[in-house]
C-alpha positions in Angstrom: 5.7 74.2 75.4 6.0 77.9 75.6 5.0 79.7 72.4 8.0 80.8 70.3 8.6 81.9 66.8 11.3 81.4 64.2 11.3 84.1 61.6 13.2 82.8 58.5 13.8 85.5 55.9 15.2 84.5 52.5 16.9 87.5 50.8 16.3 86.1 47.3 19.6 85.9 45.4 21.8 87.6 48.0 24.8 85.3 47.6 28.2 86.0 49.3 30.8 84.5 47.0 31.1 81.8 44.4 30.6 78.2 45.5 33.4 75.7 45.4 31.9 74.2 42.2 31.1 77.6 40.6 33.4 76.8 37.7 31.1 74.0 36.6 28.4 76.6 36.2 30.5 79.2 34.5 30.2 81.4 37.6 33.7 81.5 38.9 34.4 85.0 40.4 30.7 85.8 41.1 29.9 87.5 44.4 26.6 89.3 44.7 27.2 90.9 48.2 30.9 91.5 47.7 30.6 93.2 44.4 27.6 95.4 45.5 29.7 96.4 48.6 32.6 97.3 46.3 30.6 99.2 43.7 27.9 100.9 45.7 29.0 100.9 49.3 25.5 100.5 50.9 25.2 101.2 54.6 23.9 98.1 56.4 24.6 98.9 60.1 22.0 96.5 61.6 23.1 93.4 59.6 26.7 94.4 60.1 26.1 94.5 63.9 24.8 91.0 63.8 27.9 89.8 61.9 27.4 90.3 58.2 30.9 91.6 57.7 32.4 88.7 59.7 31.2 86.3 56.9 34.1 85.7 54.5 33.3 87.1 51.1 30.6 89.5 52.2 32.6 92.6 51.4 31.5 94.5 54.5 33.5 95.6 57.5 33.6 93.0 60.3 32.1 93.9 63.7 34.4 93.9 66.6 31.7 92.4 68.8 29.0 90.8 66.7 25.6 90.4 68.3 24.5 87.1 66.6 25.5 84.0 64.8 27.1 84.4 61.4 28.3 82.0 58.7 27.7 80.9 55.2 26.2 77.8 53.5 27.2 75.7 50.5 24.4 74.3 48.3 24.5 70.5 48.1 21.9 70.3 45.3 22.8 70.7 41.7 21.4 73.9 40.3 21.1 77.6 41.2 17.4 78.3 41.1 14.8 79.5 43.6 13.0 76.1 44.0 16.2 74.1 44.5 17.5 76.6 47.0 14.4 76.9 49.0 13.7 73.2 49.1 17.3 72.6 50.4 16.8 75.3 53.0 13.7 73.3 54.1 15.7 70.1 54.3 15.1 68.6 50.9 18.2 68.6 48.7 17.8 67.5 45.1 19.6 64.4 43.9 18.9 65.2 40.2 18.8 68.8 38.9 15.7 70.1 37.2 15.9 70.1 33.4 17.0 73.3 31.6 16.4 74.3 28.0 19.3 76.5 26.6 17.8 76.0 23.0 14.2 76.4 24.0 11.6 73.8 24.6 11.1 70.8 22.2 8.5 71.1 19.5 6.3 68.4 21.0 6.2 70.3 24.3 5.2 73.6 22.6 2.6 71.8 20.4 1.0 70.2 23.4 0.9 73.6 25.2 -0.7 75.2 22.2 -3.4 72.5 22.0 -4.1 72.8 25.7 -4.4 76.6 25.7 -5.8 77.2 22.2 -3.2 80.0 21.7 0.0 80.1 19.6 3.5 80.7 21.0 6.1 83.4 20.4 9.7 83.3 21.5 10.5 79.8 23.0 14.1 80.6 23.8 16.2 81.8 26.8 15.8 85.6 27.2 15.8 88.5 29.6 12.2 89.0 30.8 12.2 92.7 30.0 14.0 92.5 26.7 11.7 89.9 25.3 8.7 92.2 26.1 10.3 94.9 24.0 10.9 92.5 21.2 7.7 90.5 21.1 5.1 92.5 23.2 3.6 94.3 20.3 3.2 91.1 18.2 1.6 89.4 21.2 -0.9 92.2 21.5 -1.7 92.0 17.8 -2.0 88.2 17.6 -2.9 87.0 21.1 -0.1 84.5 21.0 1.7 83.9 24.3 5.3 84.8 24.9 7.1 81.8 26.2 10.7 81.9 27.3 13.2 80.4 29.7 16.6 81.1 31.2 19.6 79.3 32.6 17.2 78.2 35.4 14.6 75.4 35.1 11.6 77.7 34.2 8.8 77.8 31.7 7.8 81.5 31.7 4.6 82.8 30.1 4.3 86.5 29.5 1.0 88.2 28.5 -0.5 91.7 28.5 -3.2 92.1 31.1 -5.5 93.7 28.5 -5.1 90.6 26.2 -5.0 87.8 28.8 -6.3 88.9 32.2 -4.2 87.6 35.1 -6.7 85.0 36.2 -6.7 83.5 32.7 -2.9 83.6 32.6 -2.8 81.8 35.9 -5.1 79.1 34.5 -2.9 78.8 31.4 0.1 78.3 33.8 -1.8 75.5 35.6 -2.3 73.8 32.2 1.4 74.1 31.5 2.3 72.8 34.9 0.1 69.7 34.3 1.9 69.1 31.0 5.4 69.7 32.3 6.0 66.6 34.4 8.4 63.7 34.3 11.2 64.3 31.8 10.1 67.9 31.3 9.3 68.6 34.9 10.7 72.1 35.1 11.1 73.6 38.6 8.7 76.4 38.0 6.1 77.6 35.5 5.9 81.4 36.0 3.1 83.8 35.0 4.6 87.1 33.8 1.8 89.5 33.3 2.6 93.0 32.0 0.9 96.3 31.1 1.7 99.4 29.0 2.3 100.2 25.4 5.0 99.2 23.0 8.3 100.7 24.1 7.0 101.2 27.6 5.9 97.7 28.8 6.0 97.1 32.6 5.6 93.8 34.5 3.0 93.9 37.2 2.7 92.4 40.7 0.4 89.7 39.4 3.2 87.2 38.9 2.6 83.7 40.1 5.0 80.7 40.3 3.7 77.2 39.8 6.3 74.8 41.3 6.5 71.1 41.2 5.2 69.5 44.3 8.1 68.5 46.6 8.7 64.8 46.1 9.0 64.1 49.8 8.7 65.9 53.2 10.2 69.3 53.8 10.5 71.1 57.1 7.1 72.7 56.5 5.4 69.2 56.4 7.2 68.1 59.6 6.3 71.3 61.5 2.6 71.4 60.4 2.0 67.7 61.1 3.3 68.4 64.7 0.6 71.0 65.1 2.8 74.0 64.8 2.0 77.1 62.8 3.7 77.4 59.5 3.0 80.8 57.9 4.3 81.8 54.4 4.9 85.3 53.1 5.4 86.2 49.5 6.0 83.5 47.0 6.7 80.8 49.6 3.3 79.2 48.9 4.2 79.0 45.2 7.7 77.5 45.8 6.3 74.7 48.0 3.1 74.2 45.9 1.1 75.3 49.0 2.2 72.2 50.9 2.9 72.2 54.6 1.7 75.8 55.1 -1.1 76.5 57.6 -1.5 80.1 56.5 -0.1 82.2 53.6 -0.3 85.7 52.4 1.0 86.3 48.8 2.3 89.8 49.3 4.1 91.2 46.2 7.5 93.0 46.6 9.8 93.5 49.5 8.0 96.4 51.2 4.7 94.6 51.2 6.3 91.4 52.4 8.0 93.2 55.3 4.7 94.9 56.3 3.0 91.5 56.2 5.7 90.0 58.4 5.4 92.8 60.9 1.7 92.3 61.1 2.0 88.5 61.5 4.5 89.0 64.3 1.8 90.8 66.3 -0.3 87.7 66.3 -0.3 84.8 68.8 1.5 81.9 67.1 3.8 79.1 67.8 6.0 78.0 64.9 7.6 79.3 61.7 7.1 82.5 59.7 8.9 81.9 56.3 9.4 85.0 54.2 10.8 85.4 50.6 12.0 88.9 49.6 11.9 88.5 45.8 12.8 92.0 44.7 16.5 91.5 45.2 16.4 88.9 42.5 13.6 89.9 40.1 13.9 93.7 40.2 17.6 94.2 40.8 19.7 91.1 40.2 18.3 90.0 36.9 18.1 93.6 35.6 21.7 94.2 36.7 20.8 97.2 38.7 23.6 97.6 41.2 22.4 100.9 42.7 18.9 99.5 43.0 20.2 96.3 44.7 22.2 98.4 47.2 19.2 100.6 47.9 17.0 97.5 48.5 19.5 96.1 50.9 19.5 99.4 52.8 15.7 99.4 53.0 15.7 95.9 54.4 18.4 96.8 56.9 16.4 99.8 58.0 13.4 97.6 58.7 15.4 95.2 60.9 14.9 97.2 64.1 11.2 97.0 63.7 11.3 93.2 63.2 13.7 92.7 66.2 11.5 94.9 68.4 8.5 92.6 67.9 10.5 89.5 68.9 9.8 87.7 72.2 12.5 86.4 74.5 12.3 82.9 72.9 12.0 84.0 69.3 14.8 83.6 66.7 15.4 85.5 63.5 17.3 83.7 60.7 18.4 85.4 57.5 19.8 83.7 54.5 19.6 83.4 50.7 18.7 80.8 48.1 21.4 81.4 45.4 23.3 84.4 43.9 22.4 86.9 41.1 25.5 89.1 40.9 24.4 92.3 39.1 28.0 93.0 38.1 28.5 89.6 36.5 28.1 88.7 32.9 24.6 87.7 31.6 21.3 88.1 33.4 21.1 84.7 35.1 21.5 83.4 38.7 25.1 82.7 39.9 26.2 79.7 41.8 27.2 81.1 45.2 27.4 80.4 48.8 24.8 82.2 50.9 25.1 84.1 54.1 23.5 83.0 57.3 22.7 85.4 60.2 20.8 84.5 63.4 19.7 86.9 66.1 17.6 86.6 69.2 17.5 87.9 72.8 19.1 84.7 74.0 21.5 84.2 71.1 25.2 84.8 71.8 27.8 85.7 69.2 29.6 82.9 67.5 30.9 82.0 64.1 29.0 79.2 62.3 31.7 78.7 59.8 31.0 77.3 56.3 28.1 74.8 56.5 28.1 72.1 53.8 24.3 72.3 53.1 21.5 74.8 53.3 19.7 72.0 55.1 21.4 72.9 58.4 18.8 75.6 58.6 15.9 73.1 58.6 17.8 70.8 61.0 18.2 73.7 63.4 14.6 74.9 63.2 13.3 71.3 63.8 15.4 70.9 66.9 14.4 74.4 68.1 10.8 73.0 68.2 12.0 69.7 69.8 11.2 67.7 66.7 13.3 64.8 65.3 15.2 65.7 62.2 14.2 63.2 59.5 15.6 65.5 56.8 19.2 66.5 55.9 21.5 68.8 57.7 23.3 69.3 61.0 21.6 71.4 63.7 23.3 74.3 65.5 20.3 74.8 67.8 22.4 74.6 70.9 23.8 78.0 70.0 20.4 79.6 70.1 19.9 79.4 73.8 
């Protein structure tokens, strides 16, 4: 088999309009891309040329002659979080949603965590990650107690100042929490949230780590790697899949670093998948309701696309999608239940509408067929359109 690459980039939280069941999540009317297009008018000529504006709900002008495949996907799994979305993209939809804690974690969970770590807990409630630092950061520095908080997602987040709890120690504490949070309380992710600075000027650092549950069964990553193909992760992909199925991983922090890592990887001889997560759209712009920053981040990614495309061989395929929404114009600071865009480009890819796909898993099905592997996961392939 001739060497070929699939570059799969997840634009974390870049949804394109509320999902059919958005009302059940209180998200009716959310549209991350559409509202950013309306409020900030970012210029995205490269994604628009592929077909971004031809996707219903994107808010951008349709191209008269798109250069790639374009469509959108509905999430089959219950939930609207990073782990759920990425697992379904990789062919593993969740039958049961991860647990969430709108009133904070039960006393027995917190007590077990305090015993395991030898530290007390502050917070224990849903909160904005930056607001809770302003509220509890000074007390944390004075007492050494850990700031624990959650959100509408299935997360157990632990914040600590790097001068009080060094990142390596915080990561170990997260591993202890991950060991405790199984079964009934098996949250999707335990997240280390280190920060620096002084009261009134706290800043989160790039030493964040996510500790996900291990996928309960195979994902596309397992199938590809067992077949002897390269499976390279960039950014927090390794965390989302608990390091499973990857043959190489670089935990670059932030969109610019992840894009540079991707460009470097594309220069190497490989046969398989490069799987990239661009987290800043979600963590830096979406959750912080920064419309202007989100628009600028999209423009920066769009400006990098020609470099990515220039490094692609004749048999390589670029796929761009998202894992959920996080509409910065919507109420609250949480993710939004949205459909996600799907764009595909390659030297042999012809323009065609992909329509509205009924699961993110169509991406995994297509990638497996692209590498001539049987699809034992979910989804319907559109690989015949990638010739």
